[in-house]
C-alpha positions as YAML, in Angstrom:
chain: A
units: angstrom
residues:
- id: 1
  name: MET
  ca: [27.78, 119.01, 220.00]
- id: 2
  name: ILE
  ca: [26.60, 117.45, 216.77]
- id: 3
  name: ARG
  ca: [23.85, 119.52, 215.16]
- id: 4
  name: GLY
  ca: [23.13, 117.19, 212.25]
- id: 5
  name: ILE
  ca: [24.40, 116.23, 208.84]
- id: 6
  name: HIS
  ca: [25.60, 119.25, 206.91]
- id: 7
  name: HIS
  ca: [25.96, 117.80, 203.41]
- id: 8
  name: VAL
  ca: [26.31, 114.71, 201.27]
- id: 9
  name: ALA
  ca: [29.00, 114.74, 198.57]
- id: 10
  name: VAL
  ca: [28.77, 112.95, 195.23]
- id: 11
  name: HIS
  ca: [31.58, 112.51, 192.70]
- id: 12
  name: VAL
  ca: [30.13, 113.00, 189.22]
- id: 13
  name: ARG
  ca: [31.54, 112.68, 185.70]
- id: 14
  name: ASP
  ca: [29.81, 115.79, 184.27]
- id: 15
  name: LEU
  ca: [29.35, 118.55, 186.83]
- id: 16
  name: ASP
  ca: [27.30, 120.89, 184.62]
- id: 17
  name: ARG
  ca: [24.88, 118.14, 183.60]
- id: 18
  name: MET
  ca: [24.44, 116.96, 187.19]
- id: 19
  name: VAL
  ca: [23.90, 120.48, 188.59]
- id: 20
  name: LYS
  ca: [21.12, 120.88, 186.04]
- id: 21
  name: PHE
  ca: [19.66, 117.46, 186.94]
- id: 22
  name: TYR
  ca: [19.60, 118.13, 190.70]
- id: 23
  name: ARG
  ca: [18.14, 121.60, 190.10]
- id: 24
  name: ASP
  ca: [15.39, 120.29, 187.82]
- id: 25
  name: ALA
  ca: [14.70, 117.05, 189.71]
- id: 26
  name: PHE
  ca: [14.86, 118.21, 193.33]
- id: 27
  name: GLY
  ca: [14.90, 122.00, 193.31]
- id: 28
  name: PHE
  ca: [18.49, 122.31, 194.54]
- id: 29
  name: GLU
  ca: [19.97, 125.78, 194.09]
- id: 30
  name: ARG
  ca: [23.59, 126.87, 194.10]
- id: 31
  name: ALA
  ca: [24.59, 127.94, 197.58]
- id: 32
  name: ASP
  ca: [27.72, 129.68, 196.29]
- id: 33
  name: GLU
  ca: [29.94, 130.03, 193.24]
- id: 34
  name: GLU
  ca: [31.66, 127.03, 191.68]
- id: 35
  name: PHE
  ca: [35.00, 126.19, 193.31]
- id: 36
  name: GLY
  ca: [38.00, 124.13, 192.28]
- id: 37
  name: TRP
  ca: [41.61, 123.26, 192.89]
- id: 38
  name: ARG
  ca: [44.68, 121.70, 191.30]
- id: 39
  name: ASP
  ca: [47.68, 120.44, 193.28]
- id: 40
  name: GLU
  ca: [46.78, 122.46, 196.37]
- id: 41
  name: PRO
  ca: [48.77, 121.23, 199.42]
- id: 42
  name: LEU
  ca: [46.08, 122.22, 201.95]
- id: 43
  name: ILE
  ca: [43.33, 120.47, 200.00]
- id: 44
  name: ALA
  ca: [45.55, 117.40, 199.64]
- id: 45
  name: GLN
  ca: [45.88, 117.31, 203.43]
- id: 46
  name: ILE
  ca: [42.16, 117.82, 204.04]
- id: 47
  name: ILE
  ca: [40.95, 115.12, 201.64]
- id: 48
  name: ASP
  ca: [44.08, 112.93, 201.92]
- id: 49
  name: VAL
  ca: [44.50, 112.77, 198.14]
- id: 50
  name: PRO
  ca: [47.84, 114.14, 196.89]
- id: 51
  name: ARG
  ca: [48.02, 115.85, 193.48]
- id: 52
  name: SER
  ca: [44.26, 116.02, 193.10]
- id: 53
  name: ALA
  ca: [42.33, 118.36, 190.87]
- id: 54
  name: ALA
  ca: [38.60, 118.96, 190.81]
- id: 55
  name: ARG
  ca: [35.83, 121.44, 190.36]
- id: 56
  name: GLY
  ca: [32.76, 121.47, 192.53]
- id: 57
  name: VAL
  ca: [29.63, 123.22, 193.66]
- id: 58
  name: MET
  ca: [27.56, 123.26, 196.84]
- id: 59
  name: LEU
  ca: [23.81, 123.02, 196.28]
- id: 60
  name: ARG
  ca: [21.04, 123.51, 198.83]
- id: 61
  name: ALA
  ca: [17.42, 122.47, 199.23]
- id: 62
  name: GLY
  ca: [15.32, 122.57, 202.34]
- id: 63
  name: SER
  ca: [17.43, 121.65, 205.35]
- id: 64
  name: CYS
  ca: [20.37, 120.03, 203.54]
- id: 65
  name: TYR
  ca: [23.26, 120.63, 201.20]
- id: 66
  name: LEU
  ca: [24.53, 118.47, 198.35]
- id: 67
  name: GLU
  ca: [28.14, 118.90, 197.27]
- id: 68
  name: LEU
  ca: [28.99, 117.76, 193.75]
- id: 69
  name: PHE
  ca: [32.59, 117.18, 192.62]
- id: 70
  name: GLN
  ca: [34.06, 116.45, 189.21]
- id: 71
  name: TYR
  ca: [37.62, 115.23, 189.71]
- id: 72
  name: SER
  ca: [40.10, 115.49, 186.85]
- id: 73
  name: ALA
  ca: [42.92, 113.91, 188.90]
- id: 74
  name: PRO
  ca: [43.57, 111.27, 189.97]
- id: 75
  name: GLU
  ca: [41.70, 108.84, 187.75]
- id: 76
  name: PRO
  ca: [39.01, 106.87, 189.64]
- id: 77
  name: VAL
  ca: [39.79, 103.29, 190.65]
- id: 78
  name: SER
  ca: [36.32, 102.20, 189.53]
- id: 79
  name: THR
  ca: [34.00, 103.92, 187.09]
- id: 80
  name: ARG
  ca: [30.94, 101.78, 187.80]
- id: 81
  name: PRO
  ca: [28.20, 103.20, 190.04]
- id: 82
  name: LEU
  ca: [27.94, 101.67, 193.51]
- id: 83
  name: ALA
  ca: [25.28, 99.08, 194.22]
- id: 84
  name: PRO
  ca: [23.14, 99.25, 197.38]
- id: 85
  name: TYR
  ca: [25.17, 96.38, 198.94]
- id: 86
  name: ASP
  ca: [28.63, 97.88, 198.22]
- id: 87
  name: ARG
  ca: [30.72, 99.15, 201.11]
- id: 88
  name: GLY
  ca: [30.77, 102.86, 201.81]
- id: 89
  name: TYR
  ca: [28.21, 105.57, 201.19]
- id: 90
  name: THR
  ca: [25.80, 104.25, 198.60]
- id: 91
  name: HIS
  ca: [22.87, 106.64, 198.48]
- id: 92
  name: PHE
  ca: [21.10, 109.63, 199.92]
- id: 93
  name: CYS
  ca: [17.39, 109.90, 200.59]
- id: 94
  name: VAL
  ca: [15.00, 112.68, 199.64]
- id: 95
  name: ASP
  ca: [11.85, 113.02, 201.75]
- id: 96
  name: VAL
  ca: [8.69, 113.89, 199.77]
- id: 97
  name: THR
  ca: [5.03, 114.50, 200.55]
- id: 98
  name: ASP
  ca: [3.51, 112.79, 197.47]
- id: 99
  name: ILE
  ca: [5.74, 109.93, 196.37]
- id: 100
  name: GLU
  ca: [3.63, 108.78, 193.41]
- id: 101
  name: GLN
  ca: [3.64, 112.27, 191.90]
- id: 102
  name: GLU
  ca: [7.38, 112.71, 192.53]
- id: 103
  name: TYR
  ca: [8.15, 109.26, 191.09]
- id: 104
  name: GLU
  ca: [6.46, 110.19, 187.81]
- id: 105
  name: ARG
  ca: [8.03, 113.67, 187.71]
- id: 106
  name: LEU
  ca: [11.54, 112.35, 188.44]
- id: 107
  name: ARG
  ca: [11.23, 109.82, 185.62]
- id: 108
  name: THR
  ca: [10.56, 112.70, 183.21]
- id: 109
  name: VAL
  ca: [13.75, 114.55, 184.23]
- id: 110
  name: GLY
  ca: [16.08, 111.59, 183.81]
- id: 111
  name: MET
  ca: [15.88, 109.39, 186.89]
- id: 112
  name: THR
  ca: [15.54, 105.65, 186.33]
- id: 113
  name: PHE
  ca: [13.96, 103.12, 188.67]
- id: 114
  name: GLY
  ca: [14.23, 99.34, 188.92]
- id: 115
  name: HIS
  ca: [10.62, 98.96, 190.03]
- id: 116
  name: PRO
  ca: [7.50, 100.28, 188.26]
- id: 117
  name: HIS
  ca: [6.15, 102.08, 191.35]
- id: 118
  name: PRO
  ca: [7.05, 103.05, 194.94]
- id: 119
  name: LEU
  ca: [6.68, 100.33, 197.58]
- id: 120
  name: ASP
  ca: [4.79, 100.60, 200.87]
- id: 121
  name: ALA
  ca: [6.88, 99.36, 203.81]
- id: 122
  name: GLY
  ca: [4.37, 100.45, 206.46]
- id: 123
  name: ASN
  ca: [6.19, 103.37, 208.07]
- id: 124
  name: VAL
  ca: [7.42, 104.66, 204.69]
- id: 125
  name: LYS
  ca: [6.59, 104.42, 201.02]
- id: 126
  name: THR
  ca: [9.93, 104.26, 199.26]
- id: 127
  name: ILE
  ca: [11.87, 103.43, 196.11]
- id: 128
  name: TYR
  ca: [15.49, 103.52, 195.02]
- id: 129
  name: GLY
  ca: [16.37, 105.12, 191.71]
- id: 130
  name: ARG
  ca: [19.43, 106.36, 189.87]
- id: 131
  name: ASP
  ca: [20.43, 109.78, 188.62]
- id: 132
  name: PRO
  ca: [21.69, 110.06, 185.01]
- id: 133
  name: GLU
  ca: [25.20, 108.95, 186.10]
- id: 134
  name: GLY
  ca: [23.97, 105.93, 188.05]
- id: 135
  name: ASN
  ca: [24.20, 107.31, 191.60]
- id: 136
  name: ILE
  ca: [21.50, 105.92, 193.89]
- id: 137
  name: ILE
  ca: [18.84, 108.22, 195.32]
- id: 138
  name: GLU
  ca: [16.10, 106.95, 197.61]
- id: 139
  name: ILE
  ca: [12.74, 108.70, 197.44]
- id: 140
  name: GLN
  ca: [10.58, 108.26, 200.55]
- id: 141
  name: GLN
  ca: [7.30, 109.44, 202.00]
- id: 142
  name: THR
  ca: [6.99, 108.84, 205.73]
- id: 143
  name: ALA
  ca: [3.70, 107.76, 207.29]
- id: 144
  name: ASP
  ca: [2.07, 110.02, 209.89]
- id: 145
  name: ASP
  ca: [3.12, 107.69, 212.73]
- id: 146
  name: CYS
  ca: [6.70, 107.17, 211.46]
- id: 147
  name: ALA
  ca: [9.28, 107.75, 214.21]
- id: 148
  name: PHE
  ca: [11.79, 109.44, 211.89]
- id: 149
  name: ARG
  ca: [9.74, 112.06, 210.08]
- id: 150
  name: LEU
  ca: [11.63, 115.19, 209.07]
- id: 151
  name: ASP
  ca: [9.08, 117.40, 210.77]
- id: 152
  name: LYS
  ca: [9.97, 115.71, 214.08]
- id: 153
  name: LEU
  ca: [13.48, 117.16, 213.92]
- id: 154
  name: PRO
  ca: [13.79, 120.12, 216.30]
- id: 155
  name: ALA
  ca: [14.94, 122.54, 213.61]
- id: 156
  name: LEU
  ca: [12.00, 121.73, 211.33]
- id: 157
  name: ALA
  ca: [9.25, 121.22, 213.92]
- id: 158
  name: LYS
  ca: [8.99, 124.95, 214.66]
...
């Protein structure tokens, strides 16, 4: 039985800087102590990356977790941030109750946006932005009649 998405993981270049950003920008808190590994056979099997080394931290906010990794080995194939049309996981979305206020606040803590204000798509007001390392984060505010509001999830509707 699938209960829902547990976490989203993001590979970052500067773990300490990004933990501070996600704490200040979105209120994420450490769920546990920092962890790490170097040349661990079990980890290599789990992630299918031999001879890897990384440090990481699991953060939590609301009903989700965000796992941040800073790999020291192997070197990344590409160092450019993904674009919304690239293959693979390209962003995560944060649901907010006042998107205009959050848009302005997030700009002050280091997020950048390609558009000067959130856009109204009818069922959501939304905008894509980037964290200080260029990773894409969508900010959205769902309309009252939106079919995929967070408060319609069983775990949050109580």
